C-alpha positions in Angstrom: 2.1 -9.7 -29.9 2.2 -5.9 -29.6 1.4 -4.4 -26.2 -2.2 -3.4 -25.7 -2.7 -0.1 -23.8 -5.8 1.3 -22.2 -8.0 2.5 -25.2 -10.1 5.2 -23.5 -8.3 8.5 -24.1 -10.5 11.1 -22.3 -8.7 13.6 -20.0 -9.9 11.9 -16.8 -10.1 8.2 -17.8 -8.3 5.9 -15.3 -7.3 2.4 -16.2 -7.7 1.3 -12.6 -11.4 2.3 -12.7 -11.9 -0.4 -15.3 -9.3 -3.1 -14.6 -8.7 -3.1 -10.8 -10.7 -3.9 -7.7 -9.7 -4.0 -4.0 -11.8 -6.4 -1.9 -11.6 -6.4 1.9 -13.3 -9.6 3.1 -13.2 -8.7 6.8 -15.0 -5.4 6.3 -17.1 -6.4 3.3 -16.3 -3.5 0.9 -14.6 -2.9 -2.4 -13.0 0.0 -4.3 -11.3 0.7 -7.6 -8.2 2.0 -6.0 -6.7 2.6 -2.5 -7.5 6.4 -2.9 -11.2 6.0 -3.3 -13.9 5.6 -0.7 -14.9 2.0 -0.5 -18.4 0.7 -1.3 -20.0 -1.5 1.3 -21.1 -4.9 -0.1 -23.8 -7.3 0.8 -24.1 -11.0 0.1 -26.7 -10.2 -2.6 -24.3 -7.7 -4.3 -20.9 -9.3 -3.6 -20.4 -10.9 -7.1 -20.7 -7.3 -8.5 -17.8 -6.0 -6.4 -16.1 -4.8 -9.5 -19.2 -3.3 -11.0 -20.9 -1.5 -8.1 -23.4 1.2 -9.0 -20.9 3.9 -7.9 -18.0 2.5 -10.0 -20.2 2.1 -13.1 -21.3 5.7 -12.7 -17.7 6.8 -12.2 -16.7 5.1 -15.5 -19.5 6.9 -17.3 -18.3 10.3 -16.0 -14.7 9.5 -17.1 -16.0 8.6 -20.6 -17.4 12.2 -20.6 -14.1 13.6 -19.4 -15.4 14.5 -16.0 -13.7 13.7 -12.6 -15.7 11.5 -10.2 -15.9 12.4 -6.5 -15.2 10.1 -3.6 -11.4 9.9 -3.8 -10.5 10.7 -7.5 -9.9 14.2 -6.3 -6.4 13.1 -5.2 -5.2 12.5 -8.7 -7.1 15.6 -9.9 -5.2 17.8 -7.5 -1.8 16.3 -8.4 -2.4 16.8 -12.1 -3.7 20.3 -11.7 -0.4 21.1 -9.9 1.6 19.5 -12.7 2.7 16.4 -10.8 2.6 12.7 -11.8 -0.6 11.1 -10.5 -1.4 7.4 -9.9 -3.8 7.7 -12.9 -1.2 8.9 -15.3 1.3 6.3 -14.0 -1.2 3.4 -14.5 -2.0 4.5 -18.1 1.6 3.6 -19.1 1.2 -0.1 -18.1 0.1 -2.3 -21.0 -1.8 -5.6 -21.3 -4.3 -5.0 -18.4 -7.3 -4.0 -20.5 -10.6 -5.8 -19.7 -11.5 -8.1 -22.6 -14.9 -6.4 -22.9 -13.2 -3.2 -24.1 -11.8 -5.0 -27.1 -15.3 -5.2 -28.7 -16.9 -2.2 -27.0 -14.5 0.7 -26.1 -17.3 2.3 -24.1 -18.2 -0.7 -21.9 -18.8 0.2 -18.3 -19.6 -3.2 -17.0 -16.4 -5.2 -17.3 -14.3 -8.0 -15.8 -11.2 -7.0 -13.7 -7.7 -7.9 -14.7 -6.3 -7.1 -11.3 -7.9 -8.2 -8.0 -6.4 -7.0 -4.7 -7.7 -9.0 -1.8 -7.3 -8.3 1.9 -8.0 -11.8 3.3 -8.2 -10.4 6.9 -6.8 -7.6 9.0 -5.0 -10.0 11.3 -1.5 -8.5 11.8 1.5 -8.9 14.1 2.5 -5.2 14.1 1.1 -1.8 15.1 2.6 0.8 12.8 1.9 4.3 14.2 0.4 5.6 10.9 -1.9 2.6 10.5 -5.4 2.0 12.0 -7.5 -0.8 13.3 -9.1 -1.4 9.9 -5.7 -2.8 8.7 -4.3 -4.1 11.9 -5.9 -6.4 14.5 -3.1 -5.5 16.9 -4.1 -1.9 16.8 -7.7 -2.9 17.3 -6.7 -4.9 20.4 -4.6 -2.1 21.8 -7.5 0.4 21.3 -9.8 -2.0 23.1 -7.4 -2.3 26.0 -6.8 1.4 26.5 -10.1 2.8 25.3 -10.8 5.9 23.3 -8.3 8.8 23.5 -9.4 12.4 22.7 -7.1 15.3 23.5 -6.3 18.6 21.7 -7.8 17.3 18.5 -6.0 13.9 18.6 -8.5 11.1 18.5 -7.6 7.4 18.8 -10.3 4.9 18.7 -11.5 1.8 16.7 -13.1 3.0 13.5 -13.9 -0.2 11.8 -15.8 -3.4 12.5 -16.0 -6.8 11.0 -18.7 -7.4 8.5 -21.3 -9.8 10.0 -21.2 -11.9 6.8 -17.4 -12.1 6.6 -17.3 -15.9 6.5 -19.9 -16.1 3.8 -18.2 -13.3 1.8 -14.9 -15.2 2.0 -16.6 -18.3 0.6 -18.2 -16.2 -2.1 -14.9 -14.7 -3.1 -13.3 -18.1 -3.7 -16.3 -19.1 -5.8 -16.0 -15.8 -7.8 -12.3 -16.4 -8.2 -12.8 -19.9 -9.4 -15.1 -18.6 -12.1 -13.0 -15.6 -13.3 -9.5 -16.7 -12.4 -8.3 -17.3 -16.0 -9.2 -13.7 -16.9 -7.0 -12.2 -14.2 -3.5 -11.0 -14.9 -2.6 -10.0 -11.4 -3.7 -11.2 -7.9 -2.5 -9.1 -5.0 -2.6 -10.6 -1.5 -2.5 -8.1 1.4 -3.4 -7.9 5.1 -2.8 -7.3 8.0 0.1 -9.6 7.4 -0.7 -12.4 4.9 2.1 -14.7 6.1 0.7 -14.5 9.6 -2.9 -15.4 8.5 -4.4 -18.9 8.3 -6.3 -17.7 5.2 -3.1 -17.6 3.3 -2.9 -21.3 3.4 -6.4 -21.4 1.7 -5.0 -19.1 -1.0 -2.0 -21.4 -1.7 -4.3 -24.4 -1.9 -6.4 -22.5 -4.4 -3.4 -21.7 -6.5 -2.1 -25.3 -6.3 -5.4 -26.5 -7.8 -5.8 -24.0 -10.6 -3.8 -22.9 -13.6 -3.4 -19.4 -15.1 -0.1 -19.2 -17.0 -0.6 -15.4 -17.4 -1.1 -14.6 -13.7 1.3 -12.6 -11.7 1.0 -13.3 -8.0 1.9 -10.3 -5.7 2.2 -10.6 -1.9 2.7 -7.6 0.4 4.5 -8.5 3.7 6.1 -6.9 6.7 8.6 -9.8 6.8 7.8 -10.5 10.5 7.7 -14.2 9.9 10.0 -17.0 10.9 12.6 -17.8 8.2 11.6 -21.4 8.1 8.0 -20.5 7.4 8.9 -17.9 4.8 11.1 -20.5 3.0 8.3 -23.1 3.0 5.9 -20.6 1.4 8.5 -19.5 -1.2 9.3 -23.1 -2.2 5.6 -23.9 -2.6 5.2 -20.9 -4.9 8.3 -21.8 -6.8 6.7 -25.2 -7.6 3.6 -23.3 -8.9 6.0 -21.5 -11.4 7.7 -24.7 -12.3 4.3 -26.3 -13.1 3.2 -23.4 -15.2 0.3 -22.6 -12.9 1.4 -18.9 -12.5 3.7 -16.6 -14.5 5.5 -14.7 -11.8 5.9 -14.0 -8.1 6.2 -10.5 -6.8 7.0 -9.9 -3.1 6.7 -6.4 -1.8 8.4 -5.8 1.5 7.2 -3.0 3.7 9.8 -0.8 5.4 10.0 3.0 5.9 13.4 3.9 7.4 16.0 2.2 9.6 17.3 2.0 13.1 15.5 2.6 16.4 13.3 5.1 14.5 11.9 2.3 12.4 11.4 0.2 15.5 9.3 3.0 17.0 7.3 3.7 13.8 6.6 0.1 12.8 6.0 -1.1 16.4 6.7 -4.8 16.7 9.2 -5.0 13.9 12.4 -7.0 14.4 15.0 -5.4 12.1 17.4 -8.3 12.4 14.7 -10.7 11.3 13.6 -8.3 8.5 17.1 -8.1 7.2 17.6 -11.9 7.3 14.3 -12.5 5.5 14.9 -9.7 2.9 18.4 -11.0 2.1 17.0 -14.5 1.7 14.5 -13.1 -0.9 17.3 -11.1 -2.6 19.1 -14.4 -3.2 16.1 -15.8 -5.0 16.6 -14.0 -8.3 13.5 -15.5 -9.9 11.4 -13.5 -7.4 10.4 -9.9 -8.5 11.3 -8.1 -5.3 10.0 -4.7 -4.3 10.2 -2.3 -1.3 7.2 -0.2 -0.3 7.6 2.8 2.0 5.2 5.0 3.8 6.5 8.6 4.0 5.8 9.7 7.5 7.5 12.9 8.9 9.5 11.3 11.7 11.0 8.6 9.3 12.6 11.0 6.9 15.9 11.5 8.6 16.8 7.8 8.4 15.5 7.1 4.9 19.0 7.6 3.4 20.3 4.7 5.6 17.5 2.5 4.3 18.3 3.3 0.7 22.0 2.6 1.2 21.2 -0.8 2.7 18.9 -1.8 -0.1 21.4 -0.7 -2.7 24.2 -2.6 -0.9 22.4 -5.9 -0.6 20.7 -5.9 -4.0 24.0 -6.5 -5.9 23.4 -7.0 -9.6 19.7 -7.4 -9.4 17.1 -4.6 -9.6 14.8 -4.1 -6.6 11.9 -1.7 -7.3 11.7 0.8 -4.4 8.2 2.4 -4.4 8.6 5.7 -2.6 5.1 6.3 -1.4 3.2 9.5 -1.1 3.1 11.0 2.4 0.9 9.3 5.0 -2.7 10.3 5.0 -4.2 8.7 8.1 -3.3 11.6 10.5 -2.5 15.1 9.2 0.1 15.6 12.0 2.2 12.8 10.5 2.6 14.6 7.2 6.0 16.1 6.6 4.6 19.5 5.6 3.7 20.4 9.2 7.2 21.6 9.8 7.1 24.2 7.1 9.2 25.1 4.1 12.9 24.1 4.1 12.7 22.0 7.2 13.7 18.7 5.5 15.8 20.2 2.7 19.1 18.7 3.8 17.4 15.3 4.4 15.8 15.3 0.9 19.1 16.2 -0.7 20.6 13.1 1.0 17.7 10.9 0.0 17.9 12.0 -3.6 21.7 11.5 -3.7 21.2 7.9 -2.6 18.4 7.0 -5.0 19.3 5.2 -8.2 18.3 6.6 -11.6 19.7 4.2 -14.2 16.3 2.9 -15.3 13.2 4.7 -16.5 11.2 3.6 -13.4 14.0 4.7 -11.1 14.1 8.1 -12.8 10.4 8.4 -12.4 10.5 7.6 -8.7 13.3 10.1 -8.2 11.2 12.7 -10.0 8.3 11.9 -7.8 10.4 12.2 -4.6 11.6 15.6 -5.9 8.0 16.7 -6.5 7.1 15.7 -3.0 10.0 17.7 -1.7 9.0 20.8 -3.7 5.4 20.4 -2.5 6.6 20.4 1.2 8.1 23.9 0.5 4.7 25.3 -0.2 2.7 26.4 2.8 3.5 27.3 6.4 4.6 25.7 9.5 1.8 24.5 11.8 2.6 24.6 15.5 -0.8 23.2 16.2 -0.1 20.1 14.2 3.4 19.7 15.7 1.8 19.9 19.1 -0.8 17.3 18.1 2.1 15.0 16.9 3.7 15.3 20.4 0.3 14.5 22.0 -0.1 11.4 19.8 3.4 10.1 20.4 3.1 10.7 24.2 -0.1 8.6 24.2 1.6 5.8 22.2 4.5 5.9 24.7 2.0 5.3 27.5 0.4 2.4 25.7 3.6 0.8 24.5 6.2 1.8 27.2 8.3 3.8 24.7 10.0 7.2 24.8 9.6 9.3 21.7 11.8 12.1 23.0 14.7 9.7 23.4 14.1 8.2 19.9 13.6 11.5 18.1 15.7 14.1 20.0 15.4 16.5 17.0 11.6 16.4 17.3 11.8 17.0 21.1 13.7 20.3 20.4 11.0 21.3 17.9 8.2 20.7 20.3 10.0 22.8 22.9 9.8 25.7 20.5 6.0 25.3 20.0 4.1 27.9 22.0 
């Protein structure tokens, strides 16, 4: 059968707005993409998490060629500056069109093809660019040390668990039971899924249901014992053998390498990460990906990471998703150091990146665009100072030494008046 692409062709129409929903069960909210502001759900409205009033209105605006507010501005800005946006990238992906659009191309109440579920925020790591909403470890750390507020740097718990989390979790499995056959992708995120007891519930659901068109996607930090990881993988391999699912994707999170990565992704064990990653590389039936957060203090050791991935991947392709720069704290963005600061580093990054496939070429173009964007604007000594304040507080909490880990940064901070 020929591929079916998203049929709505207005200048703002986004496939994700129609086919994709993120559901966070612990905070009780949903959204049509990770860029948009989430909508708080209630037990009464939970079953409509894909068709909230805001999302339906956004679809109507897109049908009229208008940009919605509340997060879609991100893609709007990229496209206005001539860059590839998430929206444009998603429009190239076929066979994810909600079935309602086949009979009514203007339908605004539809059934998702992709559901991304955060089973919980229980996590075993405390990445410095993350926050308590995605990491229980950060929540616990913030509770222990209390709120920090100095020179514009604020660290505090910003999220809370939804009082109906348990009931919403039950409702989710009931919803999935009803609509499972219509899904084409199911994404499992955290926290850390392999660290969460809810992941066992997920596997049990998959083992008792069949959708031969479903692609299961798991996002993991790979901080899990090798034996446990292998048990999970073998169970999912059986699902494939039985025809219960179509494919398994595992996306492994990593930003850079060396002691810098151990500082940035606090709690990571790089030896364990390598062992688990190389085990997954050996399972060629798994679609394997790398996902990276582009934070300023990681940039100098990204080439080492790319070399490692290229070396161990051998004759198989591993998709390396080079993410857009971090957006939780402005002082972690690479642009704060001003034009030209990371030029040599980006030249090394681009020289290590593969470009033999269309997707690889696209990611390389995106990284080039990010580099060019960093060379627009001016250096911000205020934000560099805030970065030093933030890292100094993390050192106090975690018994670390950022000046020893990032000597190049220590020299930059010395120059800040």
